Wavefront OBJ file of the C-alpha trace (Angstrom):
o trace
v -17.689 -16.494 -24.013
v -19.269 -15.818 -27.403
v -19.138 -12.473 -29.199
v -21.984 -10.346 -30.599
v -23.048 -11.214 -34.166
v -22.062 -7.829 -35.693
v -19.644 -5.007 -34.778
v -18.746 -1.497 -35.866
v -15.843 0.865 -35.167
v -16.502 2.884 -32.014
v -14.255 5.728 -33.150
v -12.805 5.806 -29.644
v -9.152 4.990 -28.930
v -8.583 1.955 -26.633
v -12.159 0.776 -27.146
v -12.062 -0.315 -30.780
v -15.030 -2.247 -32.134
v -18.353 -2.292 -30.318
v -21.614 -4.154 -30.995
v -23.342 -2.687 -34.042
v -26.435 -1.543 -32.130
v -24.491 0.187 -29.315
v -23.876 3.928 -29.279
v -21.310 6.276 -27.701
v -21.954 9.524 -25.843
v -20.218 11.907 -23.441
v -20.411 11.431 -19.676
v -21.812 14.963 -19.301
v -24.767 14.010 -21.514
v -25.932 11.125 -19.337
v -25.328 12.424 -15.795
v -24.904 15.547 -13.672
v -21.338 15.952 -12.417
v -21.115 17.854 -9.139
v -18.247 18.714 -6.807
v -17.442 20.671 -3.671
v -15.842 23.766 -5.161
v -15.402 27.458 -4.376
v -17.161 28.781 -1.291
v -18.627 25.344 -0.655
v -15.250 24.002 0.421
v -14.490 23.538 4.094
v -11.651 23.525 6.616
v -10.699 21.331 9.578
v -12.732 23.668 11.780
v -15.879 22.447 9.987
v -15.247 18.831 10.998
v -17.189 17.587 14.028
v -17.728 14.470 16.130
v -20.138 11.634 15.390
v -23.697 12.760 16.081
v -22.892 16.449 15.497
v -23.072 16.447 11.706
v -23.261 14.510 8.438
v -20.765 12.035 6.987
v -18.265 13.526 4.545
v -16.774 11.028 2.102
v -13.329 11.341 0.537
v -10.886 9.293 -1.527
v -9.718 7.381 1.565
v -13.241 5.979 1.987
v -13.063 4.092 -1.340
v -11.188 0.866 -0.698
v -8.988 -1.282 -2.981
v -12.087 -3.097 -4.296
v -13.829 0.204 -5.098
v -16.305 -0.226 -2.262
v -17.317 2.409 0.277
v -15.494 1.775 3.568
v -16.561 3.965 6.487
v -14.449 2.289 9.171
v -12.748 5.689 9.689
v -15.678 8.104 9.270
v -15.460 11.891 9.199
v -18.302 14.293 9.904
v -19.049 17.847 8.778
v -21.193 20.534 10.447
v -24.871 20.381 9.600
v -24.833 23.912 8.165
v -22.048 23.012 5.712
v -23.935 19.854 4.746
v -27.255 21.636 4.224
v -25.848 24.498 2.131
v -24.990 22.086 -0.706
v -27.973 19.792 -1.413
v -26.656 19.053 -4.931
v -23.768 17.010 -3.501
v -25.705 15.099 -0.838
v -24.941 11.400 -1.327
v -27.876 9.154 -2.192
v -28.357 5.521 -3.208
v -27.512 5.080 -6.899
v -24.984 7.937 -7.015
v -21.458 7.274 -8.268
v -18.377 8.791 -6.624
v -15.165 9.458 -8.581
v -11.921 10.720 -7.058
v -10.516 13.761 -8.862
v -7.565 14.494 -6.566
v -5.069 12.312 -4.718
v -5.822 8.694 -5.644
v -7.204 9.630 -9.049
v -9.857 7.626 -10.847
v -11.120 5.519 -7.936
v -14.808 4.836 -8.485
v -17.557 3.649 -6.137
v -21.315 3.303 -6.481
v -23.623 3.936 -3.524
v -25.519 0.660 -3.381
v -26.984 0.969 0.113
v -28.422 3.797 2.170
v -25.688 5.355 4.341
v -27.678 8.159 5.958
v -26.897 11.867 5.720
v -23.680 12.169 3.742
v -21.817 14.547 1.445
v -18.431 14.626 -0.305
v -15.135 16.332 0.389
v -13.132 18.250 -2.272
v -11.251 15.119 -3.436
v -14.463 13.608 -4.867
v -16.986 14.408 -7.578
v -20.443 12.895 -7.515
v -22.460 11.664 -10.503
v -26.206 12.154 -10.088
v -29.356 11.714 -12.202
v -27.650 8.998 -14.216
v -29.504 8.022 -17.427
v -27.713 4.680 -17.653
v -27.860 1.730 -15.266
v -25.695 3.038 -12.396
v -23.960 -0.295 -11.854
v -23.137 -0.620 -15.554
v -21.656 2.897 -15.568
v -19.696 2.046 -12.414
v -18.129 -0.935 -14.163
v -17.466 1.073 -17.334
v -15.574 3.657 -15.245
v -13.523 0.792 -13.819
v -12.475 -0.268 -17.301
v -9.174 0.324 -19.115
v -10.430 3.237 -21.212
v -11.288 5.426 -18.234
v -8.178 4.447 -16.264
v -5.768 5.102 -19.131
v -7.267 8.483 -20.010
v -7.318 9.530 -16.369
v -3.587 8.742 -16.129
v -2.837 10.785 -19.262
v -4.809 13.808 -18.087
v -3.408 13.746 -14.538
v 0.203 13.340 -15.704
v -0.033 16.534 -17.736
v -0.620 18.724 -14.666
v 1.757 19.836 -11.894
v -0.749 18.712 -9.240
v -2.375 15.372 -10.201
v -6.083 16.019 -10.677
v -8.875 15.767 -13.184
v -11.489 18.512 -13.563
v -15.257 18.147 -13.825
v -15.063 19.448 -17.404
v -12.472 16.823 -18.337
v -14.583 14.102 -16.741
v -17.631 15.307 -18.640
v -15.862 14.862 -21.964
v -15.105 11.174 -21.422
v -16.719 8.862 -23.977
v -19.246 6.436 -22.531
v -20.702 3.423 -24.340
v -24.449 2.964 -24.204
v -25.921 -0.527 -24.762
v -29.663 -1.159 -24.554
v -31.119 -0.783 -21.050
v -31.701 -4.534 -20.737
v -28.072 -5.192 -21.722
v -26.758 -2.671 -19.193
v -28.638 -4.477 -16.443
v -27.448 -7.894 -17.660
v -23.810 -6.753 -17.865
v -24.050 -5.428 -14.292
v -25.535 -8.739 -13.044
v -22.826 -10.741 -14.840
v -19.968 -8.596 -13.490
v -21.410 -8.469 -9.966
v -21.344 -12.248 -9.818
v -17.988 -12.790 -11.520
v -16.063 -10.033 -9.723
v -17.436 -11.175 -6.362
v -16.119 -14.672 -7.069
v -12.719 -13.271 -8.072
v -12.540 -10.944 -5.060
v -13.350 -13.850 -2.729
v -10.496 -15.878 -4.243
v -8.125 -12.927 -3.891
v -9.130 -12.425 -0.239
v -8.521 -16.096 0.552
v -5.068 -16.027 -1.002
v -4.282 -12.726 0.732
v -5.208 -14.293 4.080
v -2.857 -17.191 3.336
v -0.084 -14.656 2.649
v -0.762 -12.938 5.976
v -0.591 -16.294 7.781
v 2.699 -17.101 6.036
v 4.095 -13.747 7.121
v 3.022 -14.471 10.693
v 4.739 -17.883 10.455
v 7.923 -16.188 9.233
v 7.866 -13.713 12.123
v 7.248 -16.482 14.679
v 10.041 -18.568 13.165
v 12.548 -15.703 13.444
v 11.467 -14.742 16.963
v 11.679 -18.318 18.224
v 15.062 -19.058 16.620
v 16.873 -15.915 17.860
v 15.537 -16.195 21.413
v 15.236 -19.982 21.927
v 17.864 -21.419 19.598
v 17.627 -24.551 17.467
v 17.912 -27.209 20.194
v 14.551 -27.997 21.773
v 15.706 -29.866 24.880
v 18.397 -27.628 26.351
v 17.932 -26.200 29.884
v 16.315 -22.760 29.847
v 16.459 -19.700 32.120
v 14.390 -16.555 32.501
v 15.998 -13.724 30.532
v 14.272 -11.109 32.691
v 13.229 -9.366 29.474
v 9.492 -9.421 28.795
v 9.639 -9.487 24.976
v 12.190 -12.325 25.010
v 11.071 -14.624 27.826
v 13.113 -17.789 28.478
v 16.439 -18.329 26.711
v 18.882 -21.278 26.697
v 20.729 -21.444 30.016
v 24.196 -21.167 28.432
v 23.341 -18.006 26.450
v 24.553 -14.640 27.702
v 22.673 -11.383 28.074
v 24.437 -8.128 27.313
v 23.855 -4.566 26.215
v 24.016 -4.186 22.437
v 26.530 -1.389 22.891
v 29.004 -3.768 24.579
v 29.292 -5.886 21.444
v 29.017 -3.303 18.687
v 29.957 0.164 17.551
v 27.173 2.617 16.748
v 27.439 4.920 13.736
v 25.019 7.840 13.626
v 24.741 9.553 10.211
v 25.261 13.288 9.834
v 22.045 15.293 9.573
v 23.237 17.292 6.568
v 22.044 15.946 3.221
v 24.727 15.870 0.531
v 24.506 18.789 -1.884
v 25.356 16.560 -4.855
v 24.009 13.027 -5.339
v 25.841 12.080 -8.531
v 28.889 10.439 -6.913
v 30.018 6.808 -6.659
v 29.408 5.986 -2.951
v 25.703 4.908 -2.739
v 23.293 7.171 -0.814
v 20.418 5.119 0.629
v 16.919 5.969 1.866
v 14.259 3.804 3.510
v 12.743 3.194 0.051
v 15.902 1.302 -0.936
v 15.323 -1.416 1.698
v 13.629 -4.397 0.072
v 15.853 -7.350 0.965
v 18.244 -8.640 3.606
v 21.268 -6.981 1.991
v 21.579 -3.447 0.606
v 24.347 -2.070 -1.553
v 22.949 0.659 -3.784
v 20.188 3.191 -4.282
v 17.263 2.283 -6.551
v 17.619 5.761 -8.056
v 21.402 5.362 -8.428
v 22.040 8.291 -6.092
v 25.524 8.525 -4.670
v 28.103 10.875 -3.174
v 31.708 11.455 -4.183
v 34.496 10.596 -1.750
v 35.640 14.217 -1.952
v 32.235 15.516 -0.838
v 32.028 12.876 1.918
v 35.326 14.130 3.326
v 34.320 17.756 2.877
v 30.998 17.304 4.728
v 32.448 14.786 7.212
v 29.752 12.236 6.303
v 29.770 8.794 7.921
v 30.438 5.754 5.714
v 28.892 2.451 6.815
v 31.337 -0.433 6.242
v 30.418 -3.860 4.875
v 28.692 -5.985 7.544
v 27.009 -3.024 9.267
v 23.446 -3.758 10.361
v 21.354 -0.736 9.430
v 18.279 -0.198 11.575
v 15.645 2.488 11.062
v 15.388 4.705 14.123
v 12.433 6.914 13.142
v 10.068 6.033 10.269
v 9.395 2.310 9.674
v 10.859 1.566 13.098
v 12.922 -1.610 13.162
v 13.268 -1.972 9.387
v 16.656 -3.618 9.031
v 19.266 -4.584 6.415
v 22.916 -5.622 6.200
v 25.358 -3.435 4.302
v 26.832 -5.471 1.440
v 29.352 -2.825 0.354
v 30.282 0.625 1.792
v 27.540 3.268 1.612
v 26.034 6.269 3.379
v 22.463 7.051 4.451
v 20.299 9.840 5.791
v 19.581 10.279 9.501
v 16.610 7.894 9.606
v 19.059 5.041 10.309
v 21.607 4.022 12.837
v 24.473 1.736 11.860
v 25.314 -1.149 14.192
v 28.803 -2.503 13.464
v 29.103 -5.847 15.305
v 32.348 -6.835 17.004
v 34.215 -10.052 16.215
v 32.061 -12.239 18.481
v 28.780 -11.210 16.800
v 27.479 -12.421 13.417
v 25.939 -9.675 11.252
v 23.368 -12.178 9.960
v 22.302 -13.190 13.472
v 22.139 -9.544 14.575
v 20.031 -8.721 11.508
v 17.381 -11.260 12.542
v 17.647 -10.297 16.204
v 16.888 -6.651 15.342
v 13.944 -7.766 13.202
v 12.671 -9.752 16.168
v 12.899 -6.697 18.433
v 10.848 -4.473 16.099
v 7.739 -4.439 18.302
v 9.790 -3.647 21.399
v 11.642 -0.838 19.584
v 8.313 0.772 18.726
v 7.287 0.597 22.394
v 10.409 2.333 23.746
v 10.566 4.954 20.966
v 9.836 8.510 22.084
v 8.985 11.796 20.408
v 6.143 14.307 20.481
v 5.706 14.527 16.706
v 7.516 11.449 15.370
v 8.760 8.455 17.322
v 12.540 8.244 17.486
v 15.231 5.973 18.942
v 18.538 7.492 19.997
v 22.013 6.010 19.911
v 21.728 5.534 23.665
v 18.477 3.550 23.211
v 20.252 1.077 20.948
v 23.359 0.864 23.132
v 21.268 0.035 26.236
v 19.197 -2.614 24.448
v 19.524 -5.900 26.370
v 19.734 -8.837 23.979
v 20.668 -12.554 24.160
v 23.977 -13.771 22.691
v 24.576 -17.437 21.850
v 28.061 -18.572 20.907
v 29.333 -17.358 17.540
v 28.920 -20.858 16.110
v 25.268 -20.984 17.237
v 24.654 -17.520 15.820
v 25.880 -18.627 12.402
v 23.825 -21.836 12.547
v 20.677 -19.949 13.628
v 21.059 -17.358 10.853
v 21.605 -20.084 8.255
v 18.520 -21.974 9.492
v 16.389 -18.818 9.276
v 17.769 -18.043 5.804
v 16.699 -21.453 4.533
v 13.262 -21.496 6.174
v 12.351 -17.904 5.307
v 13.396 -18.513 1.694
v 10.871 -21.345 1.521
v 8.188 -19.106 3.019
v 9.064 -16.243 0.660
v 8.744 -18.566 -2.324
v 5.269 -19.615 -1.126
v 4.290 -15.963 -0.644
v 5.622 -15.093 -4.097
v 3.580 -17.871 -5.706
v 0.411 -16.749 -3.908
v 1.061 -13.133 -4.864
v 1.552 -14.135 -8.490
v -1.834 -15.861 -8.425
v -3.391 -12.728 -6.893
v -1.872 -10.577 -9.652
v -3.205 -12.963 -12.299
v -6.690 -12.854 -10.749
v -6.593 -9.043 -10.711
v -5.567 -9.009 -14.367
v -8.373 -11.440 -15.215
v -10.894 -9.312 -13.316
v -9.766 -6.174 -15.135
v -9.910 -7.960 -18.496
v -13.375 -9.364 -17.771
v -14.748 -5.935 -16.851
v -13.213 -4.350 -19.921
v -14.536 -7.011 -22.303
v -18.057 -6.902 -20.853
v -18.506 -3.109 -20.803
v -17.128 -2.685 -24.340
v -19.153 -5.537 -25.824
v -16.243 -7.826 -26.638
v -18.248 -10.626 -25.019
v -22.011 -11.171 -25.205
v -23.546 -11.802 -21.775
v -27.191 -11.197 -22.715
v -28.119 -14.840 -22.073
v -26.012 -15.220 -18.933
v -27.919 -16.735 -16.004
v -26.817 -16.820 -12.397
v -25.984 -20.308 -11.141
v -28.592 -21.782 -8.826
l 1 2 3 4 5 6 7 8 9 10 11 12 13 14 15 16 17 18 19 20 21 22 23 24 25 26 27 28 29 30 31 32 33 34 35 36 37 38 39 40 41 42 43 44 45 46 47 48 49 50 51 52 53 54 55 56 57 58 59 60 61 62 63 64 65 66 67 68 69 70 71 72 73 74 75 76 77 78 79 80 81 82 83 84 85 86 87 88 89 90 91 92 93 94 95 96 97 98 99 100 101 102 103 104 105 106 107 108 109 110 111 112 113 114 115 116 117 118 119 120 121 122 123 124 125 126 127 128 129 130 131 132 133 134 135 136 137 138 139 140 141 142 143 144 145 146 147 148 149 150 151 152 153 154 155 156 157 158 159 160 161 162 163 164 165 166 167 168 169 170 171 172 173 174 175 176 177 178 179 180 181 182 183 184 185 186 187 188 189 190 191 192 193 194 195 196 197 198 199 200 201 202 203 204 205 206 207 208 209 210 211 212 213 214 215 216 217 218 219 220 221 222 223 224 225 226 227 228 229 230 231 232 233 234 235 236 237 238 239 240 241 242 243 244 245 246 247 248 249 250 251 252 253 254 255 256 257 258 259 260 261 262 263 264 265 266 267 268 269 270 271 272 273 274 275 276 277 278 279 280 281 282 283 284 285 286 287 288 289 290 291 292 293 294 295 296 297 298 299 300 301 302 303 304 305 306 307 308 309 310 311 312 313 314 315 316 317 318 319 320 321 322 323 324 325 326 327 328 329 330 331 332 333 334 335 336 337 338 339 340 341 342 343 344 345 346 347 348 349 350 351 352 353 354 355 356 357 358 359 360 361 362 363 364 365 366 367 368 369 370 371 372 373 374 375 376 377 378 379 380 381 382 383 384 385 386 387 388 389 390 391 392 393 394 395 396 397 398 399 400 401 402 403 404 405 406 407 408 409 410 411 412 413 414 415 416 417 418 419 420 421 422 423 424 425 426 427 428 429 430 431 432 433 434 435 436 437 438 439 440
């Protein structure tokens, strides 16, 4: 799009030149910034059921597209709501997160009834600019970058009302503010729709991958072989010549020690759930490791190459194959298959059983699967040759699916970058949208 005819230096880092007739001011000069602070805070005891109080909005209620999402509403006692009229949420107000997910911004476009904010949010009221224009400006690079700098300088990530008030805000003419908002509403809606469509395709591809794995490890690759009832609900029919057996009969279980190593600067990799991002694992993303001397001293368990690691508490069923010897914390169990079992086949079989593992997991606070749970797990075993063929087939097919997902994700990332660039250029006057008209 075309640029404005004349520019001047804004005097603001990361903004650069702005249209000659625009001006800059501080956020505190064009709006009232209010928060729930001091005695106006509240505790869990002040939260009530629907119908017994007013909505209270927090950072979790601003979604990835910076829209208000009240699918998981929370309510606060009427007396706590009424004691703070200055933070009651009204149409046209802007919400900004100051704790937790810093810098998320949402504008209240529609009436949502009686509502207030929780301590993670500040509210902008009595805004002298077009509220939608200011919303888009606060979604631009300048605000995001400065928020990151301020929050990174504190022990607890947060940004104060005073710091927010000192942010520079650009002020075009009123008619331009409205036009910029109309332009960005239309363009960002188009981009978001494209992103949603591609995200849905990714979800369908992931479902296809799951179905492919489940079908291959329980039905095999031959479509016309005689079948029999496995007697296991999550598996259903299996090829007649396959065997059913307890997982413990065909593998050795290794349960890690509960003690965390006192020194993580050694050579034997120490893995956590965060290090699982592919079929094979061999090292920590943070390069943490334990010395052989300390392993012997603490009697830690080393998982040999070929072990199938399976999460037994958080991220139940998350699975990987050990590529070279390593140790882990107690959130995993190591399944070392015997000679007649392929590690690759077992890897996919454990992935297939993820839903079932979550069903049988127990625990009052956090779900957990014991060694005995894994040993008793009834699973189908084809011949070793079939196992290898099945695993190879899944490898090839899932690679194709992963490549499709990666391409779609790359397009999504490019669309997000374009959206961010478009917002930034419009709210800083790098493009002139004064004559933009909505398509009929």
